[in-house]
C-alpha positions in Angstrom: -4.8 -11.1 10.2 -1.1 -11.5 10.0 -0.6 -7.8 9.6 -2.9 -7.1 12.6 -1.0 -9.5 14.8 2.4 -8.1 13.7 1.3 -4.6 14.5 -0.5 -5.1 17.8 0.3 -7.1 20.9 -1.8 -10.3 21.2 -4.2 -9.0 23.8 -4.9 -5.7 21.9 -5.3 -7.6 18.7 -7.8 -10.0 20.4 -9.8 -7.1 21.9 -9.8 -5.2 18.7 -11.1 -8.2 16.8 -13.7 -9.1 19.3 -15.1 -5.6 19.7 -14.6 -3.9 16.3 -14.9 -6.9 14.0 -17.2 -9.3 15.8 -19.3 -6.6 17.7 -18.8 -7.9 21.2 -19.3 -5.3 23.9 -16.4 -4.4 26.2 -18.2 -6.0 29.2 -18.4 -9.4 27.5 -14.8 -9.2 26.3 -13.7 -8.4 29.8 -15.4 -11.6 31.1 -13.9 -13.7 28.2 -10.4 -12.4 28.7 -10.6 -12.2 32.5 -9.8 -8.5 32.6 -11.6 -5.4 33.9 -13.9 -3.5 31.6 -11.7 -0.4 32.0 -8.6 -2.5 31.0 -10.4 -3.7 27.9 -11.5 -0.2 26.9 -7.9 1.1 27.4 -6.4 -1.7 25.3 -9.0 -1.1 22.6 -8.1 2.6 22.6 -4.4 1.8 22.3 -5.1 -0.7 19.5 -7.2 1.8 17.5 -4.6 4.5 18.0 -1.8 2.3 16.8 -3.8 1.1 13.8 -4.7 4.7 12.8 -1.1 5.7 13.1 0.0 2.9 10.9 -2.7 3.6 8.3 -1.8 7.3 8.2 1.9 6.5 7.8 1.0 4.1 4.9 -1.1 6.7 3.2 1.7 9.3 3.3 4.2 6.7 2.0 1.8 5.5 -0.7 1.1 9.0 -1.8 4.9 9.7 -2.1 5.4 6.4 -4.0 2.5 7.2 -6.4 3.7 10.7 -7.1 7.2 9.4 -7.7 6.0 6.7 -10.0 3.9 9.2 -12.0 6.9 11.4 -12.4 9.1 8.5 -13.6 6.4 7.3 -16.1 6.0 10.8 -17.5 9.8 11.0 -18.0 9.6 7.7 -20.0 6.7 9.1 -22.1 8.6 12.3 -22.8 11.6 10.4 -23.9 9.5 8.1 -26.1 7.8 11.2 -27.8 11.2 12.7 -28.6 12.2 9.5 -30.4 15.6 9.7 -28.6 16.8 6.1 -27.9 19.3 7.3 -25.2 16.6 9.1 -23.3 14.3 6.1 -23.6 17.0 3.8 -22.3 17.8 6.1 -19.4 14.1 6.4 -18.5 13.7 2.7 -18.7 16.7 2.0 -16.5 15.3 4.6 -13.9 12.0 2.8 -13.9 13.5 -0.6 -13.3 15.7 0.7 -10.6 12.6 2.0 -8.8 11.0 -1.4 -9.0 8.6 -0.6 -11.7 8.3 -3.4 -14.2 7.9 -2.2 -17.7 6.6 -4.3 -20.6 6.3 -3.3 -24.2 3.3 -4.8 -26.1 3.1 -4.6 -29.9 -0.2 -5.3 -31.6 0.0 -4.5 -35.3 0.9 -0.8 -35.6 -0.1 0.0 -32.0 2.5 -0.1 -29.2 1.5 -0.2 -25.5 3.6 0.0 -22.4 2.4 -1.7 -19.2 3.9 -0.5 -15.9 3.6 -2.6 -12.7 4.8 -1.1 -9.5 5.8 -3.1 -6.3 2.3 -2.6 -4.9 0.6 -4.3 -7.8 -0.8 -1.2 -9.5 -0.9 -1.4 -13.3 -0.9 1.4 -15.8 -1.2 0.8 -19.5 -0.3 3.5 -22.0 -0.9 3.0 -25.7 0.9 5.0 -28.4 
């Protein structure tokens, strides 16, 4: 709800919620909000367009973040496989600079690495 209100003006957010979430028809919404039916439909169109634009922008950004994170994690794994402490350190520093939290978990002879990015995604790799 906070996101919706921060993206859309109050009238558009109200119209969007009433029609697309609560299934009111535009005529009833126009009566409730003391507006014309055409005005309600226009505001709904603008709200949907704005939300679709924001969603597409987020998808593109998220895809870039995900691809970048995968590349950084692969760099870390390659460094680990070479048993080169300097490469491991450099890869670890790069991960933390990109806001990916890395945790090493040792259970007996098995070592796992847990990666958490800023979006809350978790990847666990066991070696």
